[in-house]
Structures are given as structure tokens and as C-alpha cells.
N, C-alpha and C positions, 0 to 999 in steps of 0.2 A: 796632165788636168781634167779627163771625162771621169774617172773616180772618183774627185772630190765633189764634181755636179750630181755624181750618181748618188754620193752622201747625202749630199745636203738635202737633193730632192726627196729622197728616202727618209729624211729629218723630216722635213714641212709636211709630208703625206702623212707620219705616223705621229704626228702633234696634232694635222688639224683632223684626225681621227679621233682623239680625248674629246674634244671638244671643249679645251681646258683653255683659254683667253694667256693665262701666264703660260703654257706652252710653247702656243704659237707666238705668243711675245720672244719669248727663248726662239725660236728655228730662226725668226726672223733678225733677230740679230746675229743669230750665228752667221746665216746667209751675207747681211752686207757686212759682218765683220772679214768672212771669205771675198767676196767681191773688192775689200777694201786692199785684202791682202794683194790677188791679184793685181790690182793695177797698180801698188810700188815693190813688187819684187816678181824678178824672172821664173816663171812659172818651174824651172829645174832646182832652183837653188836653194841650198840650207834655205837663205834668208826666207824665203819663201816657206820652207817647211815650218821652222822658227815661229812664223806668221799663225800657217793654219795652226797650228799644236796647241798657244794659242788664246785660238778660236774656238776649238772642240774644249779644253779647259774650262773657259768663260762658258759655255753650252751647258759644262755638266754640270755645273754648279748654277747657272742659273733653274736646270731642270732639278736639282735637287729639290732648290727653294722652291719654284713652282708646285713638285710632288707633295713638298711639306705643307704649305696651303691647300692644296689641292684636301690632304687629309684632313686639314684641322675643319678647313669649310665642311666637308662629310660630317664628320664627327660631331661639333656642331650643331646639325640639321638632323643626325641621329640623337640626340638627347634635349630636343624640343619639345 
């Protein structure tokens, strides 16, 4: 269980350093997803791993969308 908490902390720290509200939101959603998994499943179970994998997949999708949005906003600012 401790490795997952460490990963979440790193994600939150990494996202907060980017000053991107979108990435911060992704990290917050991931944290809440992981917390929900911990409440619903035994930490050592396959169900926990499946739930956690779903959280990671959702985070990666959210992160990709947030980065795309940030890039679009930067491009808009450059061409004004």
C-alpha cells in the first residue's frame, strides 16, 4: 500500500509544480479514485489492482487532455 501512496504523492507534487489547474484537477481525481479503491477492496487483492489500474488509466487520459489544452492555450497566446 505504501508504494501507491508514494506514487500519488509524486503525481500531486509533479502536477502542482506545473501551475496547471487542469493537471492539478487530474491529480486530485486520481487521488480520490485511489482512495475509493482502498475503501472498496482488500489492499492485497486482484480487485484492488484492477481498480488501481483503472485509476491510472483515467489519470493518463486526463493528463493527455490537460496537456493538449495547455498546448492550445500556449499556441493561442503566441499568435495574438
